[in-house]
TORMAR-479846 format. One record per residue (C-alpha): x, y, z; residue number from 1; chain. Coordinates in Angstrom, 3 decimals, padded with zeros to 6 digits. Layout:
N
ATOM,px,py,pz,num,chaine
ATOM,X,Y,Z,NUM,A
...
***
This chain:
415
ATOM,px,py,pz,num,chaine
ATOM,037.658,010.154,-172.865,1,A
ATOM,034.156,008.938,-173.597,2,A
ATOM,031.150,011.192,-173.937,3,A
ATOM,027.653,010.034,-174.747,4,A
ATOM,024.709,012.121,-175.836,5,A
ATOM,021.153,011.156,-176.799,6,A
ATOM,021.932,007.497,-176.128,7,A
ATOM,024.805,007.350,-178.629,8,A
ATOM,028.288,006.729,-177.251,9,A
ATOM,031.460,007.907,-178.924,10,A
ATOM,034.839,006.698,-177.727,11,A
ATOM,038.039,008.121,-179.173,12,A
ATOM,041.210,009.954,-178.325,13,A
ATOM,039.329,013.019,-179.523,14,A
ATOM,036.252,014.627,-178.041,15,A
ATOM,033.319,012.979,-179.789,16,A
ATOM,030.130,014.997,-179.743,17,A
ATOM,026.935,014.307,-181.623,18,A
ATOM,028.731,012.413,-184.367,19,A
ATOM,031.517,014.957,-184.772,20,A
ATOM,035.039,014.153,-183.633,21,A
ATOM,037.089,017.094,-182.480,22,A
ATOM,040.670,016.657,-181.331,23,A
ATOM,041.467,018.928,-178.388,24,A
ATOM,044.478,021.201,-178.768,25,A
ATOM,046.680,019.210,-176.395,26,A
ATOM,050.365,020.012,-176.802,27,A
ATOM,052.999,017.484,-175.820,28,A
ATOM,053.133,017.886,-172.050,29,A
ATOM,053.423,015.873,-168.865,30,A
ATOM,050.895,015.382,-166.090,31,A
ATOM,052.164,015.271,-162.505,32,A
ATOM,050.014,013.942,-159.660,33,A
ATOM,050.080,015.134,-156.039,34,A
ATOM,050.556,013.224,-153.780,35,A
ATOM,051.161,010.134,-155.957,36,A
ATOM,054.167,011.517,-157.856,37,A
ATOM,055.124,014.318,-155.456,38,A
ATOM,054.094,014.639,-151.824,39,A
ATOM,054.592,018.414,-151.969,40,A
ATOM,052.696,020.654,-154.396,41,A
ATOM,055.458,023.254,-154.695,42,A
ATOM,057.965,020.535,-155.625,43,A
ATOM,055.636,019.318,-158.382,44,A
ATOM,055.312,022.880,-159.724,45,A
ATOM,059.077,023.387,-159.664,46,A
ATOM,059.684,020.144,-161.575,47,A
ATOM,056.906,020.797,-164.133,48,A
ATOM,057.875,022.259,-167.503,49,A
ATOM,055.976,024.960,-169.368,50,A
ATOM,052.639,023.573,-170.549,51,A
ATOM,052.533,020.762,-167.988,52,A
ATOM,049.574,019.967,-165.738,53,A
ATOM,049.710,019.343,-161.994,54,A
ATOM,046.719,017.374,-160.666,55,A
ATOM,046.027,017.514,-156.915,56,A
ATOM,043.949,014.609,-155.626,57,A
ATOM,042.564,014.035,-152.152,58,A
ATOM,042.288,017.689,-151.101,59,A
ATOM,044.952,018.789,-148.618,60,A
ATOM,046.415,022.134,-147.514,61,A
ATOM,049.415,023.702,-149.289,62,A
ATOM,051.084,026.925,-148.131,63,A
ATOM,052.590,029.818,-150.101,64,A
ATOM,052.500,028.494,-153.655,65,A
ATOM,054.743,030.202,-156.228,66,A
ATOM,054.349,029.841,-160.034,67,A
ATOM,056.690,031.308,-162.665,68,A
ATOM,055.782,029.303,-165.780,69,A
ATOM,052.666,028.590,-167.877,70,A
ATOM,051.123,025.536,-166.227,71,A
ATOM,047.717,024.219,-165.165,72,A
ATOM,046.778,023.316,-161.580,73,A
ATOM,043.747,021.047,-161.265,74,A
ATOM,042.002,019.913,-158.076,75,A
ATOM,039.508,017.103,-157.791,76,A
ATOM,035.844,018.100,-157.881,77,A
ATOM,034.972,016.089,-154.767,78,A
ATOM,037.959,017.249,-152.665,79,A
ATOM,039.365,020.589,-153.809,80,A
ATOM,042.757,021.467,-152.318,81,A
ATOM,043.253,024.578,-150.187,82,A
ATOM,046.143,026.854,-151.186,83,A
ATOM,046.682,029.040,-148.147,84,A
ATOM,048.957,031.259,-146.131,85,A
ATOM,050.485,029.742,-143.022,86,A
ATOM,048.062,029.277,-140.121,87,A
ATOM,050.925,028.982,-137.614,88,A
ATOM,051.746,031.829,-135.241,89,A
ATOM,050.935,035.509,-135.550,90,A
ATOM,050.794,036.956,-139.063,91,A
ATOM,053.696,039.051,-140.278,92,A
ATOM,052.532,042.639,-140.409,93,A
ATOM,052.820,044.344,-143.803,94,A
ATOM,054.496,041.279,-145.288,95,A
ATOM,051.853,040.981,-147.983,96,A
ATOM,052.952,037.561,-149.271,97,A
ATOM,049.738,035.983,-150.614,98,A
ATOM,048.745,032.336,-150.629,99,A
ATOM,049.499,032.089,-154.379,100,A
ATOM,052.073,034.224,-156.197,101,A
ATOM,052.272,034.036,-160.010,102,A
ATOM,055.234,035.981,-161.409,103,A
ATOM,055.873,036.575,-165.130,104,A
ATOM,054.897,033.059,-166.253,105,A
ATOM,055.416,033.817,-169.953,106,A
ATOM,052.178,032.103,-170.960,107,A
ATOM,048.715,031.162,-169.746,108,A
ATOM,048.213,029.864,-166.209,109,A
ATOM,045.019,027.886,-165.513,110,A
ATOM,043.749,027.291,-161.977,111,A
ATOM,040.925,024.763,-161.936,112,A
ATOM,038.955,023.451,-158.966,113,A
ATOM,041.026,024.940,-156.136,114,A
ATOM,040.266,026.966,-153.003,115,A
ATOM,042.672,029.847,-152.372,116,A
ATOM,042.973,031.992,-149.275,117,A
ATOM,043.142,030.251,-145.955,118,A
ATOM,040.049,030.863,-143.868,119,A
ATOM,040.229,032.347,-140.380,120,A
ATOM,043.586,032.612,-138.684,121,A
ATOM,044.875,034.030,-135.395,122,A
ATOM,044.864,037.486,-133.853,123,A
ATOM,047.048,040.370,-134.931,124,A
ATOM,048.811,041.953,-131.959,125,A
ATOM,050.528,044.965,-133.550,126,A
ATOM,049.528,047.988,-135.626,127,A
ATOM,049.287,046.889,-139.238,128,A
ATOM,048.081,048.149,-142.582,129,A
ATOM,048.560,045.371,-145.163,130,A
ATOM,047.919,041.703,-144.566,131,A
ATOM,048.472,038.889,-147.066,132,A
ATOM,045.823,038.499,-149.754,133,A
ATOM,044.823,035.339,-151.552,134,A
ATOM,046.606,035.679,-154.928,135,A
ATOM,048.792,038.035,-156.956,136,A
ATOM,049.690,037.863,-160.659,137,A
ATOM,052.312,039.876,-162.552,138,A
ATOM,053.284,039.827,-166.221,139,A
ATOM,051.635,040.237,-169.622,140,A
ATOM,050.065,036.772,-169.820,141,A
ATOM,046.589,035.315,-169.473,142,A
ATOM,045.196,033.895,-166.257,143,A
ATOM,042.137,031.630,-165.965,144,A
ATOM,040.345,030.709,-162.739,145,A
ATOM,037.599,028.104,-163.159,146,A
ATOM,035.345,026.278,-160.698,147,A
ATOM,037.290,027.792,-157.808,148,A
ATOM,036.914,029.925,-154.686,149,A
ATOM,039.382,032.750,-153.977,150,A
ATOM,038.724,034.371,-150.601,151,A
ATOM,041.159,036.760,-148.915,152,A
ATOM,042.400,035.266,-145.617,153,A
ATOM,040.151,036.150,-142.697,154,A
ATOM,041.668,037.189,-139.361,155,A
ATOM,039.885,036.329,-136.147,156,A
ATOM,040.542,039.723,-134.587,157,A
ATOM,042.780,042.769,-134.646,158,A
ATOM,044.411,043.778,-131.379,159,A
ATOM,045.900,047.003,-132.711,160,A
ATOM,045.026,050.544,-133.595,161,A
ATOM,044.433,050.255,-137.336,162,A
ATOM,042.363,047.900,-139.469,163,A
ATOM,044.457,046.003,-142.004,164,A
ATOM,043.704,045.426,-145.674,165,A
ATOM,043.592,042.036,-147.325,166,A
ATOM,042.486,042.231,-150.960,167,A
ATOM,041.594,038.913,-152.545,168,A
ATOM,043.308,039.124,-155.956,169,A
ATOM,045.701,041.512,-157.681,170,A
ATOM,046.271,040.969,-161.423,171,A
ATOM,048.745,043.328,-163.065,172,A
ATOM,050.105,043.620,-166.597,173,A
ATOM,048.150,043.213,-169.826,174,A
ATOM,046.065,040.294,-171.051,175,A
ATOM,042.885,038.442,-170.147,176,A
ATOM,041.753,037.403,-166.669,177,A
ATOM,039.100,034.737,-167.231,178,A
ATOM,036.888,033.865,-164.265,179,A
ATOM,034.333,031.116,-164.862,180,A
ATOM,032.002,029.458,-162.334,181,A
ATOM,033.998,030.932,-159.447,182,A
ATOM,033.789,033.225,-156.397,183,A
ATOM,036.313,035.951,-155.493,184,A
ATOM,035.917,038.004,-152.312,185,A
ATOM,037.905,040.375,-150.101,186,A
ATOM,038.006,039.902,-146.348,187,A
ATOM,035.964,041.712,-143.678,188,A
ATOM,037.602,043.972,-141.108,189,A
ATOM,037.452,042.629,-137.571,190,A
ATOM,038.477,044.216,-134.284,191,A
ATOM,038.912,042.893,-130.756,192,A
ATOM,036.734,044.782,-128.273,193,A
ATOM,035.894,048.463,-128.160,194,A
ATOM,038.654,050.662,-129.522,195,A
ATOM,037.617,054.086,-128.413,196,A
ATOM,039.693,055.988,-130.965,197,A
ATOM,039.104,053.532,-133.788,198,A
ATOM,038.664,055.081,-137.226,199,A
ATOM,036.471,053.122,-139.614,200,A
ATOM,037.883,052.808,-143.112,201,A
ATOM,036.382,051.131,-146.124,202,A
ATOM,036.746,047.417,-146.648,203,A
ATOM,039.373,045.963,-148.992,204,A
ATOM,038.591,045.153,-152.601,205,A
ATOM,037.808,041.793,-154.096,206,A
ATOM,039.979,042.127,-157.228,207,A
ATOM,042.416,044.785,-158.475,208,A
ATOM,043.239,044.850,-162.203,209,A
ATOM,046.049,046.552,-164.071,210,A
ATOM,044.954,049.327,-166.408,211,A
ATOM,045.557,047.108,-169.476,212,A
ATOM,043.981,043.966,-168.015,213,A
ATOM,040.551,042.758,-169.158,214,A
ATOM,038.455,040.505,-166.956,215,A
ATOM,035.968,038.100,-168.556,216,A
ATOM,033.489,037.036,-165.882,217,A
ATOM,031.260,034.079,-166.721,218,A
ATOM,028.791,032.660,-164.170,219,A
ATOM,030.834,034.146,-161.327,220,A
ATOM,030.619,036.365,-158.238,221,A
ATOM,033.092,039.122,-157.292,222,A
ATOM,032.659,040.971,-154.003,223,A
ATOM,034.652,043.415,-151.932,224,A
ATOM,035.417,042.953,-148.264,225,A
ATOM,033.370,044.572,-145.540,226,A
ATOM,034.292,047.518,-143.361,227,A
ATOM,034.475,046.914,-139.610,228,A
ATOM,031.159,045.191,-139.096,229,A
ATOM,030.490,046.301,-135.533,230,A
ATOM,032.457,049.057,-133.828,231,A
ATOM,031.144,049.433,-130.313,232,A
ATOM,031.765,052.099,-127.694,233,A
ATOM,031.101,052.047,-123.944,234,A
ATOM,031.312,054.402,-120.980,235,A
ATOM,034.964,053.384,-120.709,236,A
ATOM,035.612,055.387,-123.870,237,A
ATOM,033.964,058.430,-122.300,238,A
ATOM,036.231,058.044,-119.282,239,A
ATOM,039.211,058.136,-121.630,240,A
ATOM,037.991,061.433,-123.023,241,A
ATOM,036.837,060.103,-126.408,242,A
ATOM,033.358,061.190,-127.318,243,A
ATOM,032.575,061.169,-131.047,244,A
ATOM,030.308,063.994,-132.103,245,A
ATOM,029.940,063.350,-135.847,246,A
ATOM,029.909,060.401,-138.199,247,A
ATOM,032.820,061.968,-140.077,248,A
ATOM,035.055,061.046,-137.164,249,A
ATOM,034.613,057.453,-138.240,250,A
ATOM,035.732,058.163,-141.820,251,A
ATOM,033.621,056.414,-144.432,252,A
ATOM,032.977,052.893,-143.134,253,A
ATOM,032.016,051.683,-146.615,254,A
ATOM,032.419,048.160,-147.906,255,A
ATOM,035.223,047.651,-150.408,256,A
ATOM,034.554,047.535,-154.162,257,A
ATOM,034.279,044.159,-155.835,258,A
ATOM,036.548,045.214,-158.713,259,A
ATOM,039.011,048.053,-159.296,260,A
ATOM,040.623,049.102,-162.582,261,A
ATOM,040.945,047.576,-166.044,262,A
ATOM,037.815,046.566,-167.936,263,A
ATOM,035.365,043.694,-167.696,264,A
ATOM,032.990,041.665,-169.862,265,A
ATOM,030.210,040.019,-167.834,266,A
ATOM,027.770,037.183,-168.462,267,A
ATOM,025.488,035.887,-165.713,268,A
ATOM,027.896,037.393,-163.181,269,A
ATOM,027.738,040.038,-160.474,270,A
ATOM,030.179,042.521,-158.987,271,A
ATOM,029.239,043.717,-155.496,272,A
ATOM,030.692,046.005,-152.850,273,A
ATOM,031.255,044.507,-149.420,274,A
ATOM,028.949,045.358,-146.503,275,A
ATOM,029.296,048.756,-144.796,276,A
ATOM,030.150,049.244,-141.129,277,A
ATOM,027.819,049.674,-138.200,278,A
ATOM,028.464,051.592,-134.988,279,A
ATOM,026.958,050.346,-131.727,280,A
ATOM,026.809,052.306,-128.456,281,A
ATOM,026.541,050.137,-125.371,282,A
ATOM,024.406,050.851,-122.333,283,A
ATOM,025.813,053.696,-120.308,284,A
ATOM,027.405,055.479,-123.248,285,A
ATOM,025.590,058.670,-124.297,286,A
ATOM,024.835,058.359,-127.990,287,A
ATOM,025.725,061.637,-129.726,288,A
ATOM,023.209,063.514,-131.813,289,A
ATOM,023.121,062.489,-135.452,290,A
ATOM,023.810,058.831,-134.770,291,A
ATOM,023.522,056.070,-135.827,292,A
ATOM,025.771,056.643,-138.809,293,A
ATOM,024.591,055.623,-142.246,294,A
ATOM,027.571,054.858,-144.447,295,A
ATOM,027.312,054.992,-148.204,296,A
ATOM,028.882,051.995,-149.836,297,A
ATOM,031.736,051.988,-152.328,298,A
ATOM,030.925,051.531,-156.007,299,A
ATOM,030.789,047.864,-156.923,300,A
ATOM,033.236,048.567,-159.759,301,A
ATOM,035.700,051.417,-159.251,302,A
ATOM,037.807,053.083,-161.968,303,A
ATOM,036.847,050.630,-164.697,304,A
ATOM,034.296,049.868,-167.399,305,A
ATOM,031.995,046.839,-167.436,306,A
ATOM,030.105,045.587,-170.506,307,A
ATOM,027.395,042.944,-170.401,308,A
ATOM,027.649,040.182,-172.993,309,A
ATOM,024.327,038.625,-171.994,310,A
ATOM,022.860,039.321,-175.420,311,A
ATOM,021.220,037.180,-178.086,312,A
ATOM,020.506,033.588,-177.158,313,A
ATOM,020.459,032.563,-173.501,314,A
ATOM,022.971,029.805,-172.693,315,A
ATOM,024.028,028.149,-169.437,316,A
ATOM,026.084,025.158,-168.372,317,A
ATOM,026.175,022.843,-165.369,318,A
ATOM,029.626,023.782,-164.086,319,A
ATOM,032.775,021.713,-164.342,320,A
ATOM,033.010,018.731,-166.680,321,A
ATOM,033.692,016.017,-164.104,322,A
ATOM,034.523,012.427,-164.924,323,A
ATOM,031.855,009.820,-164.069,324,A
ATOM,029.222,012.580,-164.040,325,A
ATOM,026.748,014.150,-166.442,326,A
ATOM,027.366,017.561,-167.966,327,A
ATOM,024.616,019.619,-169.566,328,A
ATOM,024.142,022.813,-171.527,329,A
ATOM,020.798,024.599,-171.716,330,A
ATOM,019.590,027.351,-174.002,331,A
ATOM,016.659,029.492,-175.018,332,A
ATOM,016.807,030.918,-178.542,333,A
ATOM,014.421,032.877,-180.729,334,A
ATOM,015.792,031.758,-184.102,335,A
ATOM,017.121,028.651,-185.787,336,A
ATOM,020.552,028.186,-184.265,337,A
ATOM,023.541,025.924,-183.920,338,A
ATOM,025.432,024.728,-180.874,339,A
ATOM,029.195,025.298,-181.057,340,A
ATOM,031.405,023.180,-178.835,341,A
ATOM,035.106,022.438,-178.718,342,A
ATOM,038.446,023.308,-177.105,343,A
ATOM,038.464,026.783,-175.620,344,A
ATOM,041.350,029.112,-176.233,345,A
ATOM,041.479,032.062,-173.906,346,A
ATOM,042.814,034.079,-176.815,347,A
ATOM,041.887,035.227,-179.326,348,A
ATOM,038.710,036.656,-177.883,349,A
ATOM,036.632,039.092,-179.857,350,A
ATOM,033.689,041.246,-178.879,351,A
ATOM,030.981,041.917,-181.462,352,A
ATOM,029.126,045.154,-182.022,353,A
ATOM,026.464,044.166,-179.492,354,A
ATOM,029.048,043.378,-176.830,355,A
ATOM,028.951,039.664,-177.588,356,A
ATOM,032.087,037.653,-176.952,357,A
ATOM,033.127,034.686,-179.031,358,A
ATOM,036.109,032.452,-178.420,359,A
ATOM,038.041,031.322,-181.506,360,A
ATOM,034.947,029.959,-183.320,361,A
ATOM,037.057,028.537,-186.158,362,A
ATOM,038.062,025.698,-183.839,363,A
ATOM,034.544,024.754,-182.731,364,A
ATOM,032.180,022.093,-184.058,365,A
ATOM,028.661,023.227,-184.983,366,A
ATOM,025.769,020.972,-183.973,367,A
ATOM,022.243,021.764,-185.240,368,A
ATOM,019.626,022.717,-182.642,369,A
ATOM,016.151,021.388,-183.311,370,A
ATOM,013.420,024.008,-183.223,371,A
ATOM,013.234,027.397,-181.546,372,A
ATOM,012.944,028.027,-177.807,373,A
ATOM,014.322,026.233,-174.740,374,A
ATOM,016.454,023.109,-175.124,375,A
ATOM,019.116,021.027,-173.433,376,A
ATOM,021.855,018.636,-174.411,377,A
ATOM,023.492,016.335,-171.882,378,A
ATOM,026.728,014.386,-172.067,379,A
ATOM,027.854,011.493,-169.915,380,A
ATOM,031.486,011.842,-168.920,381,A
ATOM,032.948,008.392,-168.379,382,A
ATOM,036.717,008.427,-167.939,383,A
ATOM,039.180,011.228,-168.629,384,A
ATOM,042.616,010.637,-170.050,385,A
ATOM,045.319,012.173,-167.898,386,A
ATOM,046.375,014.562,-170.657,387,A
ATOM,042.838,016.012,-170.860,388,A
ATOM,042.609,016.992,-167.182,389,A
ATOM,042.424,020.750,-166.810,390,A
ATOM,041.679,021.410,-170.485,391,A
ATOM,039.048,024.029,-171.260,392,A
ATOM,035.904,023.462,-173.324,393,A
ATOM,033.856,026.316,-174.815,394,A
ATOM,030.180,026.167,-175.765,395,A
ATOM,028.245,028.863,-177.646,396,A
ATOM,025.027,029.326,-179.583,397,A
ATOM,025.173,030.881,-183.039,398,A
ATOM,022.447,032.081,-185.363,399,A
ATOM,022.662,034.413,-188.383,400,A
ATOM,019.979,036.605,-186.799,401,A
ATOM,021.444,036.917,-183.298,402,A
ATOM,025.130,036.265,-183.860,403,A
ATOM,027.145,034.560,-181.127,404,A
ATOM,025.814,034.064,-177.629,405,A
ATOM,028.092,034.569,-174.699,406,A
ATOM,030.308,031.516,-174.135,407,A
ATOM,030.089,028.909,-171.403,408,A
ATOM,033.639,027.838,-170.537,409,A
ATOM,034.208,024.759,-168.394,410,A
ATOM,037.249,022.689,-167.501,411,A
ATOM,037.722,018.911,-167.367,412,A
ATOM,038.200,017.752,-163.774,413,A
ATOM,038.856,014.451,-162.014,414,A
ATOM,036.176,013.361,-159.613,415,A
***
């Protein structure tokens, strides 16, 4: 890997930054390429040993991925792969099998530069409550999602009596759930036509955490799914004897929370509830008194505690570290400071008294920052060795007066 900064190029097996050489913590592991080595992603995962990396080039769709070991999946920055549920035929009601299932891996799983979920599928022709989500994780291990999009599968329409839930992500057990430069979102309820006795329920959540799970959200967006966006009623409903007289007959109609349970540390990130429902009465249908309904939305974060770590120096990065591209970090500090950069370990993570988070600073190189105020340092990423793909890099600002800034964590990706 070669990185250049300020016109000076450093080339070594280590990361070379500003005159400092820092060897990344790369354990002996293999790198498997899809489709070059394996045409099928699941086959590559099954063959991979703990600590290996599976690199997916050229995009592509891969259905129902299962992981039971600590590995890294890396997609290309220009063509991210889609990990999805099957688009063929009608969905299986209450099956609940997500696009990606991670079960007791026994170590950290990194997902870098992938799209998970599946987009819009077909209609659902039977009463249903649960539909497959995008991803589930079980076990007391760490999970990292970087430079990725995780969207619960969207259904074109429901042709049944009950709206179905499709949460985006469920992460059980204890440990850290790191989300960096990514989007996670639940799906929106949809319904075919006017269902005269339809009850509006809240939308599904974006992410559900176990009670002992901590989310670290850096430069990311979490959002719940929406309630039924437009429930409409016509004079046909009146002919069937259904005439709503109060908004309570429609239940709550709120959007789903963006996050449920556990705890969260946030930096330059947002947690939002999904959009609430609307009720539309068509021409010829007598609108009852008290309508239209105004639904209060769900809390953005339900049954959990969020702490901001946007304290001290301001720091931001330019996303993934992609080969043959430039990568920059920018800052604004009010005291003489140093830039810390090096391999990122998800653990140990420690929060300071002011809510600041720092990531294993003993392993980082400190580079002096000239002056006080805004600044930027850019690096040219030439080629990446195969064994560096998917590795995480952490950047922080440190000053004796302000302590550690929040970290920027980025992963190394192929173009």
